[in-house]
C-alpha positions as CSV (number, residue, x, y, z in Angstrom):
1,M,-37.6,-99.4,-39.8
2,T,-36.4,-102.8,-39.0
3,G,-34.6,-104.1,-35.6
4,W,-34.0,-100.8,-34.4
5,L,-35.0,-101.9,-31.2
6,D,-33.6,-105.2,-31.1
7,G,-33.0,-106.4,-27.8
8,R,-34.5,-103.4,-26.0
9,R,-37.0,-104.5,-22.9
10,A,-39.6,-102.0,-22.5
11,L,-42.4,-100.8,-20.2
12,V,-45.0,-99.0,-22.0
13,V,-47.4,-97.3,-19.4
14,G,-50.9,-96.5,-20.7
15,A,-51.1,-99.0,-23.8
16,G,-54.5,-99.7,-24.0
17,S,-55.3,-97.8,-26.7
18,G,-54.6,-94.7,-28.8
19,I,-50.9,-93.6,-29.1
20,G,-49.9,-96.1,-26.0
21,R,-51.2,-99.2,-28.0
22,A,-49.3,-98.0,-31.4
23,V,-46.1,-97.6,-29.2
24,L,-46.5,-101.3,-28.1
25,D,-47.0,-102.3,-31.6
26,A,-44.5,-100.6,-33.0
27,F,-41.9,-101.3,-30.5
28,R,-42.3,-104.9,-31.0
29,A,-42.5,-104.5,-34.7
30,E,-38.8,-103.1,-34.1
31,G,-37.5,-105.9,-32.2
32,A,-38.0,-105.3,-28.5
33,S,-39.6,-106.8,-25.3
34,V,-42.6,-105.1,-24.4
35,A,-44.5,-105.1,-21.1
36,V,-47.8,-102.9,-20.3
37,L,-49.4,-101.0,-17.4
38,E,-52.8,-100.7,-18.1
39,R,-55.5,-99.4,-15.4
40,D,-58.6,-100.6,-17.9
41,A,-59.0,-104.2,-17.4
42,G,-61.1,-104.9,-20.6
43,K,-58.2,-103.1,-22.7
44,A,-55.4,-105.4,-21.0
45,I,-57.6,-108.2,-21.6
46,A,-57.4,-107.6,-24.8
47,I,-53.7,-107.0,-24.8
48,G,-53.3,-110.4,-23.3
49,E,-55.8,-112.1,-25.7
50,A,-54.4,-110.8,-29.0
51,L,-50.6,-110.9,-27.8
52,P,-50.3,-113.5,-25.0
53,D,-46.6,-113.3,-24.8
54,V,-46.7,-109.1,-23.2
55,P,-46.8,-109.3,-19.6
56,V,-49.5,-107.3,-18.8
57,T,-50.4,-105.2,-15.3
58,V,-53.9,-104.2,-14.2
59,G,-53.6,-101.2,-12.2
60,D,-53.4,-97.1,-12.0
61,A,-50.6,-95.3,-12.9
62,T,-51.1,-92.8,-10.3
63,T,-50.1,-95.0,-7.7
64,R,-47.0,-96.0,-6.6
65,E,-48.0,-99.9,-6.0
66,A,-49.5,-100.5,-9.8
67,N,-45.9,-98.8,-11.0
68,D,-43.9,-101.1,-8.6
69,E,-46.0,-103.9,-9.4
70,A,-45.3,-103.5,-13.5
71,V,-41.8,-102.8,-13.3
72,A,-41.2,-106.1,-11.4
73,A,-42.7,-107.7,-14.2
74,A,-41.3,-106.7,-16.7
75,V,-37.9,-107.2,-14.9
76,S,-39.1,-110.5,-14.1
77,A,-40.1,-111.3,-17.7
78,F,-37.1,-109.7,-19.6
79,G,-34.0,-109.8,-17.1
80,G,-33.9,-106.1,-17.2
81,L,-35.8,-102.7,-18.6
82,D,-34.0,-100.2,-20.9
83,V,-37.0,-98.1,-21.9
84,L,-39.9,-96.5,-20.0
85,V,-42.8,-95.0,-22.2
86,S,-45.5,-93.4,-20.5
87,C,-48.9,-92.0,-22.2
88,V,-51.2,-91.6,-19.4
89,G,-53.4,-88.6,-19.8
90,V,-56.5,-87.2,-19.3
91,F,-58.5,-83.9,-21.0
92,D,-60.1,-80.8,-19.9
93,F,-62.1,-80.2,-23.1
94,Y,-61.0,-76.8,-23.1
95,R,-62.3,-75.6,-20.0
96,G,-61.1,-72.0,-19.2
97,L,-60.8,-70.8,-15.7
98,E,-63.7,-68.2,-16.2
99,D,-65.7,-71.6,-16.9
100,L,-64.6,-73.6,-13.6
101,D,-66.5,-72.9,-10.7
102,A,-64.9,-72.2,-7.6
103,D,-65.8,-75.1,-5.6
104,V,-64.6,-77.8,-8.2
105,I,-61.0,-76.2,-8.6
106,D,-59.6,-78.7,-6.2
107,D,-61.2,-81.9,-7.2
108,A,-60.6,-81.0,-11.0
109,F,-57.1,-79.8,-10.1
110,A,-56.2,-83.1,-8.3
111,E,-57.9,-85.3,-11.1
112,M,-55.5,-83.9,-13.8
113,F,-52.5,-83.3,-12.2
114,S,-52.6,-86.9,-10.5
115,T,-53.2,-88.4,-14.1
116,N,-50.8,-86.3,-16.2
117,V,-48.0,-85.5,-14.2
118,K,-48.0,-87.7,-10.9
119,S,-48.1,-90.8,-13.0
120,H,-45.0,-90.2,-14.4
121,L,-43.3,-89.8,-11.3
122,H,-44.5,-92.7,-10.2
123,A,-43.4,-94.6,-13.2
124,V,-39.9,-93.0,-13.1
125,K,-39.1,-93.6,-9.7
126,A,-40.2,-97.3,-9.8
127,A,-37.9,-97.9,-13.3
128,L,-34.9,-95.8,-11.9
129,P,-32.9,-98.7,-10.6
130,A,-33.3,-100.9,-13.7
131,L,-33.1,-98.1,-15.7
132,R,-29.8,-96.6,-14.3
133,E,-28.3,-100.6,-14.4
134,S,-29.1,-100.8,-18.1
135,R,-27.9,-96.8,-18.9
136,G,-31.4,-96.9,-20.6
137,S,-34.1,-94.2,-21.7
138,I,-37.3,-92.6,-20.7
139,V,-40.0,-90.9,-23.2
140,L,-42.9,-89.4,-21.7
141,T,-45.6,-87.7,-23.3
142,E,-45.9,-84.0,-23.5
143,S,-48.5,-82.2,-26.1
144,T,-48.6,-79.7,-28.4
145,S,-50.2,-78.0,-25.6
146,A,-47.3,-77.0,-23.8
147,Y,-45.9,-75.3,-26.5
148,Y,-48.9,-73.2,-28.6
149,P,-52.3,-72.0,-26.9
150,G,-55.7,-73.0,-27.4
151,R,-55.0,-77.0,-27.5
152,G,-56.8,-77.4,-24.7
153,G,-58.1,-75.6,-21.1
154,V,-56.0,-73.7,-18.3
155,L,-56.1,-77.4,-16.4
156,Y,-55.1,-79.6,-19.3
157,V,-52.1,-77.1,-20.9
158,S,-50.9,-76.7,-17.3
159,S,-50.2,-80.1,-16.7
160,K,-48.4,-80.3,-20.1
161,F,-46.2,-77.7,-18.9
162,A,-45.5,-79.6,-15.9
163,V,-44.8,-82.8,-18.1
164,R,-42.3,-80.3,-20.3
165,G,-40.6,-79.7,-17.1
166,L,-40.5,-83.2,-15.9
167,V,-38.6,-84.1,-19.0
168,T,-35.7,-81.1,-18.8
169,S,-35.6,-81.5,-15.0
170,L,-35.2,-85.8,-15.2
171,A,-32.9,-85.4,-18.2
172,H,-30.5,-82.7,-16.0
173,E,-30.8,-85.1,-12.7
174,L,-30.2,-88.4,-14.2
175,A,-27.6,-88.0,-17.1
176,P,-25.4,-89.5,-17.9
177,D,-26.8,-92.5,-16.5
178,V,-30.1,-92.2,-18.4
179,R,-31.6,-90.3,-21.2
180,V,-35.0,-88.1,-20.7
181,N,-36.6,-87.2,-23.6
182,G,-40.5,-86.3,-24.7
183,V,-42.7,-86.9,-27.3
184,A,-45.3,-83.8,-27.8
185,P,-47.7,-84.8,-30.6
186,G,-50.5,-82.7,-32.1
187,G,-54.2,-83.3,-32.3
188,T,-54.3,-87.2,-32.6
189,L,-57.4,-89.6,-34.4
190,N,-58.5,-92.9,-33.1
191,T,-58.1,-92.4,-29.2
192,D,-59.4,-93.1,-26.1
193,L,-58.7,-89.1,-24.4
194,R,-61.5,-88.4,-22.1
195,G,-62.3,-85.8,-19.5
196,I,-62.3,-85.5,-15.5
197,P,-64.8,-87.0,-13.5
198,S,-65.1,-83.5,-11.1
199,L,-66.3,-82.2,-14.4
200,G,-68.5,-84.2,-15.4
201,Q,-66.6,-85.3,-18.5
202,Q,-65.4,-88.9,-17.3
203,S,-67.9,-90.3,-20.5
204,R,-66.9,-87.8,-23.2
205,R,-64.0,-88.7,-25.8
206,L,-62.4,-86.1,-27.3
207,D,-62.3,-88.6,-30.4
208,D,-66.4,-88.5,-30.8
209,T,-66.0,-84.6,-31.6
210,P,-67.8,-84.2,-34.8
211,G,-65.5,-83.5,-38.1
212,R,-62.5,-84.2,-35.7
213,A,-60.6,-85.2,-38.9
214,A,-61.5,-82.5,-40.9
215,D,-60.5,-80.2,-38.0
216,L,-57.2,-81.4,-37.1
217,A,-56.2,-81.2,-40.7
218,A,-57.2,-77.6,-41.1
219,R,-55.2,-76.8,-38.1
220,T,-51.7,-78.0,-39.7
221,P,-49.5,-76.6,-42.3
222,L,-49.2,-79.8,-43.5
223,G,-52.8,-80.8,-43.9
224,V,-52.9,-83.9,-41.7
225,A,-55.2,-85.6,-39.1
226,L,-52.4,-87.7,-37.5
227,S,-53.0,-90.9,-35.3
228,G,-51.1,-93.1,-32.6
229,E,-49.5,-94.5,-35.4
230,D,-48.2,-91.8,-36.8
231,H,-46.8,-90.7,-33.3
232,A,-45.2,-93.6,-32.6
233,W,-42.4,-93.8,-34.3
234,S,-40.8,-90.3,-32.7
235,Y,-41.2,-92.8,-29.5
236,V,-39.0,-95.4,-31.3
237,F,-36.3,-92.7,-32.3
238,L,-36.2,-91.9,-28.8
239,A,-35.8,-95.3,-27.4
240,S,-33.3,-96.4,-30.3
241,S,-29.6,-95.9,-30.1
242,R,-29.8,-93.7,-33.1
243,S,-31.0,-90.8,-30.6
244,R,-28.3,-91.5,-28.0
245,G,-26.4,-88.0,-27.9
246,I,-30.0,-86.9,-27.6
247,T,-32.0,-85.9,-23.7
248,G,-33.9,-83.1,-22.2
249,D,-35.2,-82.4,-25.9
250,V,-38.8,-83.4,-27.3
251,V,-40.2,-84.6,-30.8
252,H,-43.1,-82.8,-32.2
253,P,-45.1,-84.7,-34.5
254,D,-47.6,-82.3,-35.0
255,G,-47.8,-81.3,-38.7
256,G,-46.1,-78.4,-38.6
257,M,-47.6,-76.1,-36.1
258,A,-44.0,-74.4,-35.9
259,A,-44.7,-73.3,-39.1
260,K,-48.0,-71.6,-39.1
261,A,-48.4,-68.1,-39.0
């Protein structure tokens, strides 16, 4: 693939590591100009040092202010915006309802849905005027958890079902001016996906799970353990003119879960 995104102006929310960073690199490799919104100051600094031509906004994607600032920075740098990608997310380490104390449900729900759902709403709201002007596209990060049971706990799975609903609802609302699609990755290597503070999981990383690569490969019909770099090309396709007839849909880079008996 060469030049699939030539001339495209993109904002990637949550580009500091994992899938988001892979999308940033793939978009640039395909000719896009890319701006970033990243909460972690250390990751933002690393991007700025490695890619000094990338406008980086440091801020919390769950807030209106951070998204407004990031969109303004992208538009100022590039003269407009054609693509919005959001890769923000947190996990719950398979915590079921029976394992959730009643007194933490309110806080845990708020944390999970704020990051995994509300952040997308703020990003789309902030970017929408510029995307309407360019007749651009949006790619949100769903998860295989929104299609198959057992890939997360009750809060994570339901939050990803909500993102699936956002894709469908926004695609209907924003057509014909803006296309909206999702990518639903399966389990992913080399990410910084963490838990939430209300469950005491903020320092726990899914990627630190012992034997994770072998476990991920064993789950899939293709026998593969995929990385952010593998997933990034699905985002490239959905952001490109090759997918101009596609909206309200999802790509599943998950090793063939739909073919699993």
